[in-house]
N, CA, C and O of each residue as an XYZ file, in Angstrom:
824
protein
N       0.923     -1.414      0.129
C      -0.019     -0.572      0.195
C       0.681      1.187     -0.046
O       1.724      1.364      0.585
N       0.340      2.028     -0.617
C       1.572      3.244     -0.910
C       1.232      4.426      0.585
O       0.218      4.611      1.258
N       2.415      4.939      0.626
C       2.000      5.651      2.023
C       0.831      6.915      1.760
O       0.658      7.419      0.651
N       0.237      7.230      2.727
C      -0.876      8.125      3.136
C       0.242      9.800      2.382
O       1.399     10.213      2.454
N      -1.095     10.219      1.719
C      -0.408     12.038      1.720
C      -0.662     12.456      2.533
O       0.286     13.063      3.032
N      -1.709     12.521      3.183
C      -2.546     13.454      4.194
C      -1.667     14.408      5.248
O      -1.683     15.629      5.404
N      -0.806     13.241      5.983
C       0.637     13.684      6.644
C       1.278     14.982      6.044
O       1.233     16.026      6.694
N       1.732     14.943      5.108
C       2.355     15.298      4.247
C       1.980     16.531      3.931
O       2.745     17.476      4.120
N       0.419     16.731      3.263
C      -0.343     17.931      3.330
C      -0.578     18.445      4.428
O      -1.050     19.567      4.608
N      -0.265     17.654      5.251
C      -0.895     18.669      6.526
C       0.533     19.080      7.098
O       0.392     20.139      7.709
N       1.214     18.856      7.115
C       2.759     19.291      7.142
C       3.074     20.725      6.337
O       3.802     21.627      6.750
N       2.348     20.695      5.105
C       2.614     21.331      4.218
C       2.212     22.446      4.630
O       2.918     23.453      4.571
N       0.707     22.425      5.231
C      -0.429     23.790      5.520
C       0.810     23.771      7.008
O       1.382     24.860      6.978
N       1.120     23.276      7.700
C       1.775     24.247      8.975
C       2.533     24.503      8.621
O       2.999     25.468      9.226
N       3.493     23.961      7.289
C       4.920     25.298      6.985
C       4.138     25.910      6.610
O       3.838     26.694      7.511
N       3.140     26.186      5.172
C       2.156     27.367      5.199
C       1.683     28.416      5.964
O       1.657     29.631      5.770
N       1.289     27.661      6.935
C       1.001     28.677      7.921
C       1.808     28.948      8.647
O       1.405     29.621      9.596
N       3.515     28.565      8.632
C       4.301     29.271      9.391
C       4.945     29.769      8.448
O       6.057     30.227      8.711
N       4.413     29.830      6.998
C       5.004     30.452      6.533
C       6.857     30.421      6.416
O       7.617     31.383      6.299
N       7.132     29.181      6.486
C       8.534     28.610      6.593
C       9.470     28.190      5.503
O       9.051     27.124      5.053
N      10.486     28.546      4.927
C      10.688     28.667      3.382
C      10.955     26.749      3.534
O      11.116     26.057      4.540
N      10.903     26.352      1.956
C      10.868     24.825      2.234
C      12.354     24.252      1.735
O      12.739     24.548      0.603
N      13.165     23.437      2.592
C      14.457     23.420      2.384
C      14.558     22.690      1.290
O      13.637     21.936      0.974
N      15.924     22.821      0.388
C      15.908     21.663     -0.560
C      16.232     19.910      0.175
O      16.169     18.840     -0.430
N      16.435     20.052      1.040
C      16.523     18.231      2.031
C      14.745     17.935      2.067
O      14.334     16.786      1.900
N      14.040     18.780      2.237
C      12.611     18.752      1.960
C      12.156     18.187      0.995
O      11.468     17.166      0.999
N      12.530     18.854      0.030
C      11.918     18.867     -1.574
C      12.644     17.137     -1.588
O      11.920     16.144     -1.511
N      13.905     17.073     -1.680
C      14.848     15.195     -2.055
C      13.695     14.194     -0.847
O      13.483     13.109     -1.388
N      13.226     14.247      0.035
C      12.583     13.500      0.612
C      11.075     13.615      0.038
O      10.507     12.537     -0.137
N      10.558     14.470     -0.189
C       9.222     14.063     -0.413
C       9.489     13.802     -1.847
O       8.418     13.570     -2.408
N      10.288     13.758     -2.495
C      10.368     13.294     -4.157
C      10.687     11.853     -4.059
O      10.360     11.002     -4.886
N      11.360     11.657     -2.966
C      11.694     10.070     -2.585
C      10.518      9.283     -2.217
O      10.272      8.109     -2.493
N       9.748     10.237     -1.462
C       8.885      9.409     -0.773
C       7.961      9.158     -1.808
O       7.559      8.004     -1.659
N       7.224      9.900     -3.173
C       6.784      9.949     -4.517
C       7.020      8.665     -5.004
O       6.369      7.637     -5.192
N       8.857      9.297     -5.236
C       9.248      7.702     -5.800
C       9.011      6.336     -4.727
O       8.598      5.219     -5.039
N       9.280      6.667     -3.833
C       8.908      5.013     -3.366
C       7.421      4.805     -3.567
O       7.111      3.675     -3.945
N       6.529      5.599     -3.404
C       5.254      4.784     -3.533
C       5.008      4.475     -5.132
O       4.416      3.428     -5.396
N       5.407      5.286     -6.161
C       4.953      4.443     -7.407
C       6.048      3.360     -7.520
O       6.040      2.471     -8.370
N       6.943      3.522     -6.621
C       7.572      1.798     -6.925
C       6.789      1.100     -5.920
O       6.548      0.073     -6.554
N       6.330      0.972     -5.003
C       5.403      0.344     -4.168
C       4.189      0.164     -4.698
O       3.599     -0.853     -4.334
N       3.548      1.016     -5.610
C       2.003      0.513     -6.345
C       2.890     -0.539     -7.447
O       2.424     -1.651     -7.696
N       4.036     -0.139     -7.996
C       4.392     -0.818     -9.297
C       4.399     -2.015     -8.777
O       3.776     -2.798     -9.493
N       5.032     -2.707     -7.415
C       5.595     -3.736     -6.894
C       3.945     -4.381     -6.254
O       3.783     -5.589     -6.429
N       3.084     -3.809     -5.731
C       2.378     -3.944     -5.538
C       1.373     -4.588     -6.397
O       0.568     -5.409     -5.957
N       1.440     -4.086     -8.030
C       0.563     -4.282     -9.169
C       1.205     -5.838     -9.398
O       0.435     -6.796     -9.320
N       2.686     -6.057     -9.691
C       3.568     -7.076     -9.917
C       3.220     -8.219     -8.680
O       3.179     -9.405     -9.007
N       2.977     -7.840     -7.289
C       2.607     -8.710     -6.928
C       1.334     -9.324     -6.633
O       1.141    -10.326     -5.944
N       0.366     -8.504     -7.320
C      -1.436     -9.246     -7.734
C      -0.808    -10.032     -8.731
O      -1.122    -11.192     -8.996
N       0.280     -9.230     -9.394
C       0.265     -9.882    -11.064
C       0.498    -11.442    -11.187
O      -0.058    -12.343    -11.816
N       1.795    -11.348    -10.120
C       2.317    -12.981     -9.802
C       1.544    -14.006     -9.056
O       1.482    -15.235     -9.092
N       0.697    -12.596     -8.027
C       0.044    -13.889     -7.736
C      -1.415    -14.430     -8.203
O      -1.883    -15.510     -7.844
N      -1.923    -13.691     -8.886
C      -2.610    -14.369    -10.007
C      -2.131    -15.324    -10.602
O      -2.700    -16.409    -10.719
N      -1.066    -15.054    -11.035
C      -0.309    -16.358    -12.404
C       0.254    -17.865    -11.254
O       0.205    -19.038    -11.625
N       0.615    -17.526    -10.246
C       1.028    -18.224     -9.149
C      -0.122    -19.318     -8.963
O       0.107    -20.514     -8.781
N      -1.944    -18.489     -9.065
C      -2.757    -19.395     -8.511
C      -3.501    -19.551    -10.091
O      -4.699    -19.820    -10.002
N      -3.092    -19.453    -11.204
C      -3.073    -20.025    -12.380
C      -1.926    -21.114    -12.714
O      -2.120    -22.105    -13.418
N      -0.818    -20.808    -12.158
C      -0.035    -22.197    -12.491
C      -0.580    -23.297    -11.174
O      -1.064    -24.365    -11.547
N      -0.507    -23.061     -9.859
C      -1.228    -24.126     -9.141
C      -2.389    -24.685     -9.163
O      -2.677    -25.672     -8.487
N      -3.545    -23.802    -10.339
C      -4.192    -24.556    -10.662
C      -4.027    -25.404    -11.987
O      -4.792    -26.348    -12.184
N      -3.000    -25.069    -12.934
C      -2.814    -26.119    -14.249
C      -1.963    -26.858    -13.178
O      -2.666    -27.797    -12.807
N      -0.690    -26.881    -12.453
C      -0.647    -28.139    -11.358
C      -1.229    -28.999    -11.263
O      -1.117    -30.106    -11.791
N      -2.330    -28.381    -10.182
C      -3.147    -29.345     -9.728
C      -3.947    -30.373    -11.026
O      -4.166    -31.576    -10.881
N      -4.276    -29.617    -12.197
C      -4.741    -30.054    -13.324
C      -4.181    -31.389    -14.059
O      -4.676    -32.440    -14.466
N      -2.773    -30.746    -14.013
C      -1.779    -31.618    -14.403
C      -1.673    -32.667    -13.676
O      -1.513    -33.754    -14.230
N      -1.742    -32.565    -12.246
C      -1.335    -33.731    -11.089
C      -3.008    -34.680    -11.592
O      -3.150    -35.856    -11.929
N      -3.748    -33.880    -11.486
C      -5.120    -35.044    -11.740
C      -5.178    -35.479    -13.143
O      -5.908    -36.423    -13.442
N      -4.455    -34.858    -14.049
C      -4.314    -35.820    -15.518
C      -3.065    -36.805    -15.084
O      -3.295    -37.996    -15.297
N      -2.199    -36.598    -14.697
C      -0.928    -37.548    -14.166
C      -1.485    -38.358    -13.254
O      -0.738    -39.337    -13.252
N      -2.380    -38.556    -12.443
C      -2.944    -39.413    -11.663
C      -3.788    -40.261    -12.484
O      -3.692    -41.466    -12.250
N      -4.954    -39.739    -13.799
C      -5.740    -40.280    -14.158
C      -4.332    -41.337    -15.268
O      -4.443    -42.542    -15.490
N      -3.333    -40.591    -15.697
C      -3.078    -41.407    -16.674
C      -1.994    -42.670    -15.745
O      -1.394    -43.590    -16.301
N      -1.986    -42.475    -14.743
C      -1.179    -43.592    -14.220
C      -1.959    -44.614    -13.721
O      -1.638    -45.782    -13.504
N      -3.203    -43.959    -13.531
C      -4.644    -45.191    -13.433
C      -4.803    -46.201    -14.803
O      -4.824    -47.406    -15.056
N      -4.901    -44.883    -15.519
C      -5.231    -46.398    -16.815
C      -3.915    -46.902    -17.388
O      -3.933    -47.917    -18.084
N      -2.912    -46.340    -17.174
C      -1.343    -47.667    -17.271
C      -1.480    -47.883    -16.117
O      -0.258    -48.014    -16.038
N      -1.876    -48.089    -14.894
C      -2.053    -49.521    -14.436
C      -2.587    -50.184    -14.512
O      -2.058    -51.291    -14.412
N      -4.411    -50.121    -14.804
C      -5.114    -50.775    -15.587
C      -4.903    -51.149    -16.392
O      -5.239    -52.332    -16.440
N      -4.250    -50.631    -17.632
C      -3.201    -51.276    -18.913
C      -2.692    -51.931    -18.949
O      -2.668    -52.591    -19.988
N      -1.748    -52.337    -17.682
C      -0.516    -53.292    -17.626
C      -1.366    -54.247    -16.634
O      -0.989    -55.418    -16.671
N      -2.213    -54.033    -15.942
C      -2.859    -55.172    -15.488
C      -4.004    -55.958    -16.328
O      -4.451    -57.030    -15.919
N      -4.427    -55.379    -17.472
C      -4.712    -56.292    -18.512
C      -3.515    -56.580    -19.325
O      -3.473    -57.724    -19.778
N      -2.860    -56.055    -19.515
C      -1.686    -56.560    -19.844
C      -1.380    -57.776    -19.304
O      -1.393    -58.768    -20.034
N      -1.083    -57.870    -18.047
C      -0.538    -59.259    -17.456
C      -1.898    -59.938    -17.610
O      -1.901    -60.901    -18.377
N      -2.921    -59.653    -17.092
C      -4.165    -60.756    -17.572
C      -4.514    -61.224    -19.063
O      -5.641    -61.609    -19.372
N      -3.605    -61.166    -19.819
C      -3.774    -60.861    -21.057
C      -2.391    -61.687    -21.288
O      -2.609    -62.718    -21.924
N      -1.222    -61.531    -20.987
C      -0.496    -62.917    -20.742
C      -0.729    -63.724    -19.985
O      -0.289    -64.784    -20.430
N      -1.049    -63.817    -19.332
C      -1.723    -64.771    -18.207
C      -2.136    -65.803    -19.124
O      -1.558    -66.884    -19.239
N      -3.219    -65.417    -19.815
C      -4.350    -65.929    -19.889
C      -4.131    -66.500    -21.298
O      -4.858    -67.453    -21.577
N      -3.257    -66.091    -22.243
C      -2.189    -66.401    -23.159
C      -1.191    -67.539    -23.010
O      -1.058    -68.415    -23.865
N      -0.681    -67.494    -22.181
C       0.352    -68.706    -21.472
C      -0.206    -69.657    -20.960
O       0.503    -70.663    -20.919
N      -1.669    -69.806    -20.350
C      -2.098    -71.270    -19.892
C      -3.002    -71.229    -21.254
O      -3.832    -72.042    -20.848
N      -3.326    -70.998    -22.165
C      -3.711    -71.014    -22.976
C      -2.235    -71.995    -24.045
O      -2.232    -73.150    -24.470
N      -1.910    -71.657    -24.078
C      -0.169    -71.814    -24.738
C      -0.183    -73.434    -24.149
O      -0.378    -74.399    -24.888
N       0.075    -73.536    -22.610
C       0.559    -73.954    -21.803
C      -0.101    -75.235    -22.340
O       0.434    -76.247    -22.794
N      -2.207    -74.746    -22.066
C      -3.037    -76.209    -22.677
C      -2.834    -76.745    -24.164
O      -2.970    -77.951    -24.374
N      -2.557    -75.996    -25.052
C      -2.460    -76.043    -26.425
C      -1.242    -77.119    -26.694
O      -1.129    -78.057    -27.484
N      -0.093    -76.377    -25.344
C       1.349    -77.437    -25.304
C       0.615    -78.997    -24.910
O       0.692    -79.932    -25.707
N      -0.026    -79.111    -23.708
C      -0.063    -79.937    -23.220
C      -1.441    -81.212    -24.555
O      -1.316    -82.407    -24.820
N      -2.235    -80.492    -24.898
C      -2.782    -81.611    -26.031
C      -2.039    -81.576    -27.085
O      -2.065    -82.736    -27.496
N      -1.315    -80.888    -27.863
C       0.001    -81.397    -28.688
C       0.651    -82.187    -28.758
O       1.019    -82.827    -29.743
N       1.170    -82.363    -26.571
C       1.710    -83.510    -26.307
C       1.303    -84.897    -26.488
O       1.875    -85.782    -27.125
N       0.066    -84.947    -25.727
C      -1.054    -85.660    -26.073
C      -1.316    -86.042    -27.508
O      -1.245    -87.234    -27.807
N      -1.550    -85.332    -28.231
C      -1.514    -86.205    -30.093
C      -0.269    -86.744    -30.068
O       0.063    -87.929    -30.089
N       0.570    -85.483    -30.010
C       2.274    -86.218    -30.661
C       1.990    -87.727    -29.831
O       1.908    -88.817    -30.398
N       1.918    -87.590    -28.969
C       2.059    -89.233    -27.873
C       0.498    -90.425    -28.846
O       0.571    -91.535    -29.372
N      -0.399    -89.694    -28.711
C      -1.073    -90.667    -29.926
C      -0.810    -91.142    -30.761
O      -0.875    -92.339    -31.042
N      -0.332    -89.990    -31.527
C       0.642    -90.598    -32.765
C       1.800    -91.378    -32.803
O       1.981    -92.263    -33.639
N       2.419    -91.140    -32.111
C       3.590    -92.215    -31.980
C       3.103    -93.697    -31.340
O       3.525    -94.815    -31.635
N       2.257    -93.387    -30.540
C       2.173    -94.854    -30.495
C       1.800    -95.748    -31.462
O       2.214    -96.896    -31.627
N       0.306    -94.624    -32.609
C       0.087    -95.469    -33.383
C       0.745    -96.028    -34.396
O       0.558    -97.086    -34.997
N       1.835    -94.869    -34.552
C       3.299    -95.212    -35.503
C       3.608    -96.478    -35.468
O       3.618    -97.366    -36.321
N       4.028    -96.402    -33.610
C       4.742    -97.783    -33.480
C       3.678    -99.429    -33.582
O       4.003   -100.615    -33.632
N       2.716    -98.915    -33.578
C       1.662   -100.177    -33.849
C       1.290   -100.617    -34.752
O       0.653   -101.667    -34.837
N       1.827    -99.431    -36.182
C       1.744    -99.713    -37.580
C       3.225   -100.460    -37.864
O       3.313   -101.534    -38.459
N       3.916   -100.008    -37.546
C       5.315   -100.780    -37.394
C       5.321   -101.975    -37.158
O       5.750   -102.888    -37.863
N       4.646   -102.026    -35.740
C       4.966   -103.473    -35.368
C       3.746   -104.293    -36.319
O       4.057   -105.103    -37.192
N       2.757   -104.043    -36.089
C       1.882   -104.794    -37.462
C       2.422   -105.018    -39.119
O       2.065   -105.907    -39.891
N       3.479   -103.804    -39.389
C       3.966   -104.165    -40.781
C       5.339   -105.158    -40.619
O       5.912   -105.616    -41.608
N       5.680   -105.364    -39.535
C       6.937   -105.958    -39.127
C       6.101   -107.411    -39.418
O       6.370   -108.192    -40.330
N       4.990   -107.580    -38.388
C       4.553   -109.170    -38.557
C       3.790   -109.269    -39.623
O       3.254   -110.376    -39.678
N       3.393   -108.235    -40.900
C       3.264   -108.344    -41.729
C       3.978   -108.849    -42.704
O       3.622   -109.670    -43.549
N       5.378   -108.148    -42.513
C       6.392   -108.481    -43.385
C       6.865   -110.040    -43.086
O       7.284   -110.792    -43.966
N       6.754   -110.322    -41.971
C       7.486   -111.628    -41.524
C       6.527   -112.362    -42.068
O       6.966   -112.879    -43.095
N       5.107   -112.734    -41.806
C       4.169   -113.647    -42.170
C       3.963   -113.479    -43.769
O       3.271   -114.296    -44.377
N       4.536   -112.482    -44.374
C       4.981   -112.306    -45.914
C       5.937   -113.101    -46.411
O       5.697   -113.748    -47.431
N       7.518   -113.210    -45.601
C       8.691   -113.608    -45.813
C       7.757   -115.332    -45.230
O       7.601   -115.984    -46.263
N       7.396   -115.825    -44.468
C       6.902   -116.819    -43.982
C       6.214   -117.834    -44.644
O       6.517   -119.017    -44.804
N       4.973   -117.020    -45.103
C       4.427   -117.259    -46.819
C       4.782   -117.550    -47.637
O       4.242   -118.507    -48.191
N       6.132   -116.788    -48.348
C       7.030   -117.216    -49.231
C       7.445   -118.447    -49.267
O       7.253   -119.250    -50.179
N       8.315   -118.703    -47.766
C       8.958   -119.688    -47.389
C       7.978   -120.850    -47.814
O       8.198   -121.580    -48.781
N       7.062   -120.931    -47.134
C       6.164   -122.106    -46.812
C       5.529   -122.639    -48.399
O       5.251   -123.827    -48.565
N       5.326   -121.492    -49.641
C       5.213   -121.758    -50.636
C       6.170   -121.995    -51.564
O       6.043   -122.726    -52.546
N       7.456   -121.164    -51.143
C       8.603   -122.142    -51.975
C       9.201   -123.442    -51.964
O       9.884   -123.895    -52.882
N       8.863   -124.151    -50.668
C       8.536   -125.416    -49.986
C       7.771   -126.189    -50.427
O       8.221   -127.322    -50.594
N       6.346   -125.946    -50.795
C       5.733   -126.544    -51.133
C       5.774   -126.743    -53.053
O       5.320   -127.650    -53.750
N       6.507   -125.493    -53.427
C       6.328   -125.360    -54.861
C       7.662   -126.443    -55.174
O       7.773   -127.119    -56.196
N       8.513   -126.419    -54.159
C       9.672   -127.414    -54.363
C       9.088   -128.695    -53.965
O       9.290   -129.507    -54.868
N       8.313   -129.319    -52.782
C       7.910   -130.601    -52.854
C       7.074   -131.303    -54.186
O       6.898   -132.436    -54.633
N       6.696   -129.974    -54.509
C       5.958   -130.631    -55.790
C       6.701   -131.250    -56.791
O       6.620   -132.397    -57.230
N       7.700   -130.000    -57.197
C       8.731   -130.330    -58.200
C       9.216   -132.056    -58.256
O       9.091   -132.991    -59.048
N       9.886   -131.797    -56.787
C      10.869   -133.011    -56.673
C       8.827   -134.330    -56.570
O       8.624   -135.291    -57.311
N       8.482   -134.155    -56.194
C       6.940   -134.962    -56.769
C       6.789   -135.182    -57.761
O       6.316   -136.229    -58.202
N       7.172   -134.202    -58.396
C       6.895   -134.522    -60.409
C       7.778   -135.042    -60.844
O       7.528   -136.015    -61.556
N       9.448   -134.592    -60.597
C      10.384   -136.015    -60.910
C      10.355   -136.519    -60.212
O      10.990   -137.424    -60.753
N      10.117   -137.000    -58.994
C       9.894   -138.417    -58.943
C       8.971   -139.067    -59.683
O       9.243   -140.077    -60.332
N       7.968   -138.599    -59.641
C       7.066   -139.315    -60.391
C       6.856   -139.281    -61.866
O       6.268   -140.189    -62.453
N       7.505   -137.873    -62.661
C       8.432   -138.132    -63.825
C      10.037   -139.777    -64.052
O      10.518   -140.438    -64.972
N      10.177   -139.666    -62.784
C      11.543   -140.624    -62.789
C      10.710   -142.060    -62.509
O      11.153   -143.068    -63.059
N       9.671   -142.154    -61.776
C       8.583   -143.223    -61.839
C       8.074   -143.391    -63.130
O       8.365   -144.496    -63.589
N       7.411   -142.677    -63.881
C       6.954   -143.081    -65.069
C       8.116   -143.535    -66.092
O       7.896   -144.584    -66.698
N       9.274   -142.893    -66.340
C       9.610   -143.067    -66.910
C      10.675   -145.069    -66.932
O      11.106   -145.797    -67.826
N      10.631   -145.128    -65.429
C      11.244   -146.349    -65.341
C       9.855   -147.193    -65.654
O       9.893   -148.094    -66.491
N       8.685   -146.889    -64.990
C       7.514   -147.573    -65.519
C       7.100   -148.001    -67.274
O       6.616   -148.948    -67.894
N       7.608   -146.723    -67.522
C       7.806   -147.359    -69.259
C       8.717   -147.885    -69.597
O       8.697   -148.428    -70.701
N       9.862   -147.935    -68.798
C      11.043   -148.729    -69.533
C      10.394   -150.005    -69.289
O      10.498   -150.857    -70.170
N       9.599   -150.332    -68.004
C       9.446   -151.621    -67.591
C       8.039   -152.551    -68.581
O       7.757   -153.738    -68.744
N       7.189   -150.633    -69.267
C       6.046   -151.264    -69.686
C       6.723   -151.834    -71.327
O       6.320   -152.782    -72.003
N       7.847   -150.885    -71.618
C       8.327   -150.984    -73.180
C       9.156   -152.884    -72.994
O       8.884   -153.832    -73.731
N       9.658   -152.895    -72.394
C      10.677   -154.028    -72.169
C       9.641   -155.355    -71.829
O      10.087   -156.462    -72.130
N       8.336   -155.290    -71.242
C       7.394   -156.109    -70.916
C       6.866   -156.216    -72.676
O       6.994   -157.274    -73.293
N       6.471   -155.372    -73.108
C       5.979   -155.388    -74.085
C       6.927   -156.049    -74.932
O       6.353   -156.795    -75.725
N       8.541   -156.038    -75.080
C       9.531   -156.058    -76.131
C       9.287   -157.692    -75.714
O       8.949   -158.421    -76.647
N       9.432   -158.290    -74.409
C       9.709   -159.369    -74.261
C       7.885   -159.983    -74.804
O       7.833   -160.596    -75.871
N       7.129   -159.858    -74.357
C       5.502   -160.081    -74.333
C       5.748   -160.590    -76.217
O       5.721   -161.765    -76.585
N       5.949   -159.531    -77.053
C       5.766   -159.478    -78.546
C       7.268   -160.665    -79.176
O       7.428   -161.260    -80.242
N       7.938   -160.594    -78.179
C       8.884   -161.530    -78.423
C       8.687   -163.178    -78.309
O       9.092   -164.048    -79.080
N       8.144   -163.266    -77.434
C       7.026   -164.664    -77.012
C       6.260   -164.392    -78.061
O       6.876   -164.678    -79.088
N       5.168   -163.959    -78.285
C       4.088   -164.069    -79.733
C       4.945   -164.500    -80.785
O       4.710   -165.606    -81.270
N       5.977   -163.773    -81.265
C       6.683   -163.748    -82.370
C       7.009   -165.218    -82.655
O       6.618   -165.834    -83.646
N       7.863   -165.764    -81.550
C       8.002   -167.181    -81.486
C       6.945   -168.090    -81.771
O       7.046   -169.095    -82.475
N       5.622   -167.562    -81.012
C       5.062   -168.195    -80.877
C       4.316   -168.669    -82.497
O       4.442   -169.828    -82.895
N       3.631   -167.723    -83.236
C       3.423   -167.582    -84.206
C       4.819   -167.979    -85.073
O       4.610   -167.691    -86.251
N       5.647   -168.324    -84.959
C       6.934   -168.735    -85.726
C       6.361   -170.395    -85.556
O       6.159   -170.968    -86.626
N       6.138   -171.047    -84.509
C       6.212   -172.257    -84.033
C       4.803   -172.834    -84.923
O       4.816   -173.826    -85.652
N       3.745   -172.050    -84.690
C       2.713   -171.910    -85.596
C       2.618   -172.097    -87.203
O       1.805   -172.806    -87.796
N       3.796   -171.172    -87.854
C       3.609   -170.839    -88.577
C       4.384   -172.486    -89.627
O       3.935   -173.021    -90.641
N       5.944   -172.917    -88.594
C       6.430   -174.119    -88.807
C       4.705   -175.142    -88.953
O       4.197   -175.381    -90.049
N       4.294   -175.442    -88.062
C       3.140   -176.504    -87.834
C       2.190   -176.143    -89.348
O       1.548   -176.988    -89.972
N       2.343   -174.320    -89.793
C       1.514   -174.764    -91.183
C       2.063   -175.274    -92.127
O       1.666   -176.127    -92.920
N       3.325   -174.552    -92.011
C       4.418   -175.089    -93.795
C       4.040   -176.946    -93.381
O       3.892   -177.619    -94.401
N       3.920   -177.581    -92.305
C       4.525   -178.844    -92.219
C       2.762   -179.659    -92.527
O       2.637   -180.881    -92.597
N       1.739   -178.814    -92.650
C       0.294   -179.574    -92.687
C      -0.391   -178.377    -93.579
O       0.403   -177.527    -93.175
N      -1.020   -177.826    -94.243
C      -1.982   -177.538    -95.003
C      -3.649   -177.420    -93.937
O      -4.383   -176.504    -93.567
N      -3.623   -178.437    -93.837
C      -4.491   -179.015    -92.798
C      -4.766   -178.019    -91.967
O      -4.075   -178.392    -91.019
N      -5.168   -177.209    -91.676
C      -4.894   -176.333    -90.659
C      -6.343   -175.304    -90.686
O      -6.589   -174.576    -91.648
N      -7.030   -175.375    -89.735
C      -8.598   -174.883    -90.210
C      -8.264   -173.792    -88.698
O      -7.832   -174.277    -87.652
N      -8.471   -172.756    -88.815
C      -8.298   -171.731    -87.767
C      -9.865   -170.750    -87.280
O     -10.571   -169.973    -87.923
N      -9.900   -171.059    -86.416
C     -11.086   -170.573    -85.618
C     -11.618   -168.832    -86.019
O     -10.913   -167.911    -86.431
N     -12.881   -168.839    -85.762
C     -12.666   -167.760    -86.068
C     -11.839   -166.516    -85.118
O     -11.132   -165.641    -85.617
N     -12.083   -166.658    -83.844
C     -11.119   -166.000    -82.966
C     -10.035   -165.966    -82.736
O      -9.508   -164.960    -82.260
N      -9.415   -167.019    -82.999
C      -7.500   -167.203    -84.022
C      -7.337   -165.861    -85.064
O      -6.545   -164.919    -85.049
N      -8.494   -166.231    -86.002
C      -8.112   -164.893    -87.245
C      -8.441   -163.976    -86.373
O      -7.630   -164.245    -85.486
N      -9.157   -162.924    -85.910
C      -9.424   -162.264    -85.362
C      -7.840   -161.693    -84.543
O      -7.304   -160.593    -84.674
N      -7.438   -162.727    -83.804
C      -6.171   -162.064    -83.154
C      -5.297   -161.813    -84.150
O      -4.714   -160.733    -84.057
N      -4.941   -162.738    -85.407
C      -4.067   -162.863    -86.376
C      -4.622   -161.565    -86.766
O      -3.735   -160.726    -86.613
N      -5.686   -161.041    -87.196
C      -5.565   -159.680    -87.785
C      -5.341   -158.874    -86.703
O      -6.531   -158.560    -86.747
N      -4.914   -158.217    -85.731
C      -4.653   -157.760    -84.834
C      -3.325   -157.180    -84.918
O      -2.907   -156.074    -84.576
N      -2.565   -158.525    -85.635
C      -1.555   -158.156    -85.829
C      -0.961   -157.893    -87.219
O       0.228   -157.722    -87.487
N      -2.096   -157.892    -88.121
C      -1.756   -157.808    -89.270
C      -1.559   -158.652    -89.818
O      -1.182   -158.125    -90.864
N      -1.453   -160.518    -90.114
C      -1.398   -161.360    -89.942
C      -2.477   -162.272    -90.761
O      -3.680   -162.258    -90.504
N      -2.099   -162.771    -91.402
C      -3.677   -163.934    -92.232
C      -2.619   -165.319    -92.114
O      -1.461   -165.337    -91.696
N      -3.224   -166.142    -92.494
C      -2.731   -167.788    -93.361
C      -2.034   -167.602    -94.095
O      -1.037   -168.311    -93.962
N      -1.976   -166.319    -95.697
C      -1.404   -166.416    -95.897
C      -0.075   -165.826    -96.107
O       0.920   -166.194    -96.731
N      -0.377   -164.753    -95.365
C       1.261   -164.692    -95.128
C       1.838   -165.218    -94.234
O       3.055   -165.064    -94.332
N       1.357   -166.086    -92.930
C       2.296   -166.983    -92.792
C       2.807   -167.725    -93.119
O       3.910   -168.030    -92.665
N       1.973   -168.579    -94.431
C       1.993   -169.366    -94.998
C       3.549   -168.930    -96.331
O       3.852   -169.737    -97.210
């Protein structure tokens, strides 16, 4: 607050009433007081302006603090949501990993079972091939034995036939000689047919 000028004017009135001359020192003092009063008013105005600015700054800082608090809360919520999402994704991943492990185990068991069946089928096929080869070899051996027997029987039959033919030829030769000795031989129908089977007649024999 600027100093009141009433005392100065009162003093001036007293001085004027007393009609004392104004000194240079008094004028300087009055000028200093006036200057100080002006500076004081300026400072008061600046103080009021600064006070207003400080109030605006405090309000802005409070707004910024409230906004910061809100952003921190939002950030905290997002962080919590991110943690929840990460945990949920981790649970889903572990669940999927467990399911895949189970499926892989089932498939590995199926592959093992199929390999065992395939090996058993291959072994059975090899065994069937061996049995078939053994049967074929046995049949071939039996056929060879039959062929040997047939060859032997054919040779035996040929030998017997040749022997029989030789005997019959000898008998026929004996009969022919008898016919030569006498022409009075009468052949029965049976003997004539037998001679006909060998393409022989009494004329050819004679």
